[in-house]
C-alpha positions in Angstrom: -15.8 8.1 1.8 -18.1 5.3 1.2 -18.3 2.4 -0.9 -21.8 1.4 -1.9 -21.4 -1.1 -4.5 -19.0 -3.6 -6.0 -19.1 -5.6 -9.0 -17.1 -7.9 -10.5 -16.8 -9.9 -13.7 -14.3 -12.5 -14.3 -12.0 -11.3 -11.5 -10.1 -14.4 -10.2 -12.5 -17.0 -8.6 -15.5 -15.0 -9.6 -17.3 -15.2 -12.8 -19.7 -12.3 -11.8 -20.6 -10.5 -8.6 -23.0 -8.0 -7.3 -22.7 -6.3 -3.6 -24.1 -3.6 -2.0 -22.6 -2.2 1.1 -25.1 -0.7 3.8 -22.8 -1.1 7.2 -20.1 0.8 8.1 -18.7 -2.6 8.9 -18.5 -5.3 6.7 -17.2 -8.8 7.3 -16.7 -11.3 4.7 -16.5 -14.9 6.3 -15.8 -18.4 4.4 -12.8 -21.0 4.6 -9.0 -20.6 3.3 -9.6 -19.8 -0.5 -13.2 -19.2 -0.8 -12.5 -16.0 -2.3 -12.4 -13.1 0.7 -9.2 -11.7 0.2 -10.0 -11.7 -3.4 -12.9 -9.2 -2.9 -10.6 -6.8 -0.7 -8.2 -7.0 -3.6 -11.0 -5.7 -5.9 -11.4 -2.8 -3.5 -7.6 -2.0 -3.6 -7.6 -1.8 -7.4 -10.3 0.5 -7.7 -8.2 2.8 -5.9 -4.5 2.1 -7.2 -5.4 0.9 -10.4 -3.5 -2.8 -9.9 -3.9 -5.5 -7.3 -2.2 -5.8 -4.1 -1.2 -9.1 -4.4 -0.5 -9.9 -8.4 1.2 -7.4 -10.4 0.0 -9.2 -13.4 -3.1 -7.8 -14.9 -3.4 -10.7 -17.3 -3.1 -13.5 -14.0 -6.3 -11.7 -12.3 -8.7 -12.8 -15.3 -10.3 -15.6 -14.1 -9.2 -18.9 -15.5 -10.5 -19.8 -19.1 -11.2 -15.9 -19.2 -9.9 -13.0 -21.5 -10.7 -10.2 -19.9 -12.1 -8.7 -16.2 -14.0 -5.7 -15.0 -14.3 -4.0 -11.2 -16.4 -1.4 -11.0 -17.0 0.6 -7.6 -19.9 3.1 -6.7 -18.6 5.3 -3.7 -20.4 8.0 -2.2 -17.8 11.7 -1.8 -19.5 14.6 -0.2 -23.1 13.9 -1.1 -22.2 12.8 -4.6 -21.8 9.4 -6.0 -18.7 8.4 -8.2 -18.8 5.4 -10.5 -15.4 3.8 -11.3 -14.7 1.2 -13.0 -11.0 -0.9 -13.6 -11.2 -3.5 -16.8 -8.7 -5.5 -18.7 -8.7 -7.6 -21.6 -5.8 -9.6 -23.3 -3.6 -7.9 -25.7 -5.2 -4.5 -24.8 -4.4 -1.7 -22.5 -5.9 -1.6 -19.1 -8.6 0.9 -18.7 -9.5 3.1 -15.6 -12.6 4.9 -16.0 -14.4 7.6 -13.7 -17.7 8.5 -14.4 -17.6 7.3 -18.1 -14.6 9.3 -18.8 -11.2 7.4 -19.4 -8.2 8.1 -16.8 -5.6 9.3 -19.6 -2.4 9.1 -16.4 -3.4 6.4 -13.9 -1.0 8.1 -11.7 -3.7 11.3 -11.4 -6.4 8.6 -10.4 -4.2 7.4 -7.1 -5.6 8.9 -4.0 -8.8 10.0 -5.2 -10.3 6.6 -3.5 -7.6 6.0 -0.5 -7.1 2.6 1.1 -5.2 1.1 4.2 -4.7 -2.7 3.7 -3.5 -4.5 6.2 -2.4 -8.2 5.7 -0.9 -11.0 7.4 2.2 -10.4 5.1 2.7 -7.0 6.2 5.3 -8.4 9.0 7.6 -8.5 6.2 7.7 -4.6 6.7 10.4 -5.4 9.3 11.3 -8.7 8.7 12.4 -8.1 5.3 14.7 -5.7 3.0 14.7 -2.2 2.8 12.7 -2.4 -0.7 9.6 -3.6 1.4 10.0 -0.6 3.8 10.3 1.8 0.6 7.3 0.6 -1.0 5.1 1.3 2.2 6.1 4.9 2.8 5.7 5.2 -1.1 2.3 4.1 -1.4 1.4 5.9 1.6 3.0 9.4 0.0 1.6 8.8 -3.3 -1.5 8.6 -1.9 -1.3 12.3 -0.3 0.9 14.0 -3.2 0.8 13.6 -6.6 3.9 15.5 -6.8 6.0 12.9 -4.9 4.2 10.1 -7.3 5.1 12.2 -10.5 8.6 12.6 -9.4 9.0 9.1 -8.2 7.5 7.9 -11.8 10.5 10.1 -13.1 13.3 8.5 -11.2 12.2 5.0 -11.9 11.8 5.3 -15.4 15.4 7.1 -16.0 17.0 5.2 -13.5 16.0 1.7 -15.5 17.0 3.4 -18.4 20.3 4.7 -17.0 20.9 1.0 -15.6 20.1 -0.5 -19.3 22.8 2.1 -20.8 25.7 1.2 -17.9 24.8 -2.5 -19.1 25.5 -1.8 -22.6 28.3 0.2 -22.3 29.9 -2.8 -20.4 28.9 -5.1 -23.4 30.8 -2.6 -25.8 33.6 -1.6 -23.7 32.7 2.1 -24.4 31.1 5.0 -22.5 29.0 7.9 -23.8 29.2 10.5 -21.0 26.8 12.8 -22.8 24.0 9.9 -23.0 24.6 9.1 -19.0 24.2 13.1 -18.2 20.8 13.3 -19.9 19.6 10.6 -17.6 21.8 12.3 -14.9 19.7 15.6 -15.7 16.2 13.7 -14.9 17.3 11.9 -12.2 19.1 14.0 -9.8 15.7 16.6 -9.4 13.8 14.0 -9.4 15.6 11.9 -6.6 16.5 15.2 -4.4 12.6 16.0 -4.3 12.1 12.4 -3.3 14.5 12.6 -0.3 13.1 16.1 0.7 9.6 14.5 1.4 10.5 11.7 2.7 12.6 13.2 5.1 9.8 15.9 6.1 7.2 13.4 6.0 9.0 11.1 8.7 8.8 14.0 11.1 5.2 14.3 11.0 4.7 10.2 10.9 7.0 9.6 13.6 5.0 11.4 16.8 1.4 9.9 15.2 3.0 6.1 14.6 4.5 6.6 18.2 1.1 7.6 20.0 -0.6 4.5 18.5 1.9 2.2 19.6 1.4 3.3 23.3 -1.8 2.6 23.0 -1.4 -0.7 21.4 1.2 -1.8 24.0 0.0 0.2 27.3 4.0 0.6 28.0 5.9 3.5 28.7 9.3 1.9 28.8 9.4 0.9 25.6 10.9 3.7 23.1 9.7 3.1 19.6 11.2 4.7 16.6 12.1 5.2 12.7 15.1 6.4 11.3 15.5 7.4 7.7 19.2 6.7 6.0 19.8 7.7 2.5 22.5 8.3 0.4 21.5 11.7 -0.1 21.9 12.7 3.4 24.7 15.4 3.5 25.7 14.5 -0.1 25.4 16.6 -3.3 23.8 13.7 -5.3 25.6 15.4 -8.5 28.7 14.9 -7.1 28.5 11.4 -5.7 27.0 10.0 -8.9 30.0 11.0 -11.1 32.5 9.6 -8.2 30.9 6.3 -8.3 30.3 6.5 -11.7 33.8 3.9 -12.2 32.1 1.4 -10.0 28.4 1.9 -11.5 30.3 0.7 -14.9 31.7 -2.3 -13.4 28.4 -3.6 -11.7 26.8 -2.4 -14.3 24.3 -0.9 -12.1 23.7 2.5 -10.5 24.8 1.9 -6.9 23.5 5.1 -5.2 20.5 7.0 -5.4 17.2 7.1 -3.5 16.3 3.8 -4.6 18.4 2.5 -2.0 16.6 4.4 1.3 16.0 2.5 4.2 13.8 3.1 7.1 14.7 1.1 10.5 12.4 0.5 12.5 13.9 0.6 16.2 12.9 -0.5 19.7 15.0 1.5 22.3 17.8 2.5 19.4 18.1 -1.2 18.4 16.4 -3.2 15.2 13.1 -4.8 16.0 13.6 -7.1 14.0 16.5 -8.2 16.2 15.3 -7.2 19.4 11.7 -7.0 19.5 9.6 -9.6 21.0 6.7 -10.6 18.2 4.1 -8.9 20.5 6.0 -5.8 20.0 6.5 -6.5 16.5 2.8 -6.8 15.8 2.1 -3.9 18.1 4.7 -2.0 15.2 3.2 -3.0 12.6 -0.4 -2.3 13.4 0.9 1.4 15.1 2.5 1.7 11.5 -0.6 1.2 9.3 -3.3 3.1 12.1 -0.6 6.0 11.7 -1.2 5.5 7.9 -4.6 5.7 8.1 -4.6 8.8 10.5 -2.3 10.7 8.3 -4.0 10.2 4.8 -7.7 11.0 6.9 -5.8 14.3 8.4 -4.4 15.1 4.7 -7.1 14.4 2.6 -10.0 15.5 5.1 -12.1 12.3 4.8 -11.1 9.0 5.8 -10.1 5.9 3.5 -11.2 2.6 3.3 -9.8 0.1 5.6 -9.0 -3.4 4.7 -8.4 -6.2 7.3 -7.2 -9.5 5.9 -7.3 -12.3 8.0 -5.4 -10.4 11.0 -7.2 -12.0 13.7 -5.1 -15.4 13.5 -2.3 -12.9 13.7 -3.1 -11.1 16.8 -3.8 -12.0 20.4 -7.1 -10.8 22.0 -5.8 -7.7 23.5 -5.0 -6.4 20.2 -7.8 -7.1 18.7 -10.3 -5.7 21.1 -8.1 -2.6 21.0 -8.7 -2.2 17.4 -12.6 -2.8 17.8 -12.8 -0.6 20.1 -11.3 2.2 17.9 -14.1 0.8 15.7 -17.0 1.2 17.8 -16.0 4.6 18.7 -15.6 5.7 14.7 -12.4 6.4 14.8 -12.3 4.5 10.9 -14.8 5.4 8.4 -15.6 2.0 6.5 -14.2 -1.1 7.1 -13.7 -4.2 6.0 -12.9 -7.4 7.5 -12.3 -10.7 6.5 -11.8 -14.0 8.7 -12.0 -17.4 7.8 -13.8 -18.5 11.4 -17.5 -17.3 11.5 -18.0 -18.0 15.0 -15.3 -16.1 16.0 -15.9 -12.8 14.1 -19.5 -13.3 14.8 -18.7 -13.4 19.0 -16.5 -10.2 18.7 -19.4 -8.4 16.1 -22.0 -9.1 18.9 -19.3 -8.3 22.4 -18.3 -4.9 20.8 -22.0 -4.3 19.7 -21.1 -3.3 16.2 -23.1 -2.6 13.6 -21.8 -4.9 10.6 -23.0 -6.7 7.7 -22.1 -10.4 7.2 -21.2 -11.8 4.0 -20.8 -15.7 3.8 -18.5 -16.9 0.8 -17.7 -20.1 -0.5 -16.8 -21.3 -3.7 -17.3 -17.5 -5.0 -20.8 -17.9 -4.0 -22.4 -15.4 -1.7 -25.1 -15.5 1.5 -25.7 -12.1 3.0 
């Protein structure tokens, strides 16, 4: 899969932009705030139907305007596909493929897969369980539509169940039949998601570990991922019944797959507590490379890889490891941003990479 053309209209800091990509590697170079990351986010939009940075569509419109549009031309299996994402204030977002409106955005996710690596990804290690769940949910959603559909069902009915619990607390009475109707939707979806997460992790961990070994060159460091869930060894129906008094008191559902966590371990201890900065960075990059490989194997084609200012966060050894993979054609199409043009050009020359270079200044391009 290749993104051949990208066009923007009133998206973030761009009034209008037209870019054509003719090399497997494209570098967006410019100072901080010039709009480099916005280009990667536009590509992410075409894949996920949403921004990776700002969940509010309205806030992705250029200041002072009322609508935005992103258009991408993809080449897949010798065929070209046009994808358009557009949004206007006060109206519903539109996703269009080859002129036909997409009725369910969930059906679009995974058609044009993307792996994004940004400096903030370190939150996967440092922050709470929600960030890690989102990582694996995003990955699984790109390769398994059934997983995404069940995730949507679970999230929707969990929200309704929580609102109902709050209403019961305010009224001082409980409608058990109403709760049962929500449980009938939540329970099978939760069981499906739990099973898929558990099965997937068994396949994912060996791939992740191979990438970590390559990045670290250490045979003594045993990196692992441990899945923890309320559903492990428990009947979820019984668990909801048992915990109902607590749920009513707290006015929210206190058990379920929305509380799952994925523990990142170094020799049996949490990486965030016992891992050095170098080990944490290697762990993170290995996660992302494993994500890329997993999607490529499941889809039978390589996703787009987007690297946002990661050179500032990695040492020369890890940068060279990644770019060696680039030179060996491990990846398909790759987009990189860098705030230090001289450094990026030196790396391109040193590794003899075929690259297109786009210099950006205040939303204007020099190719």
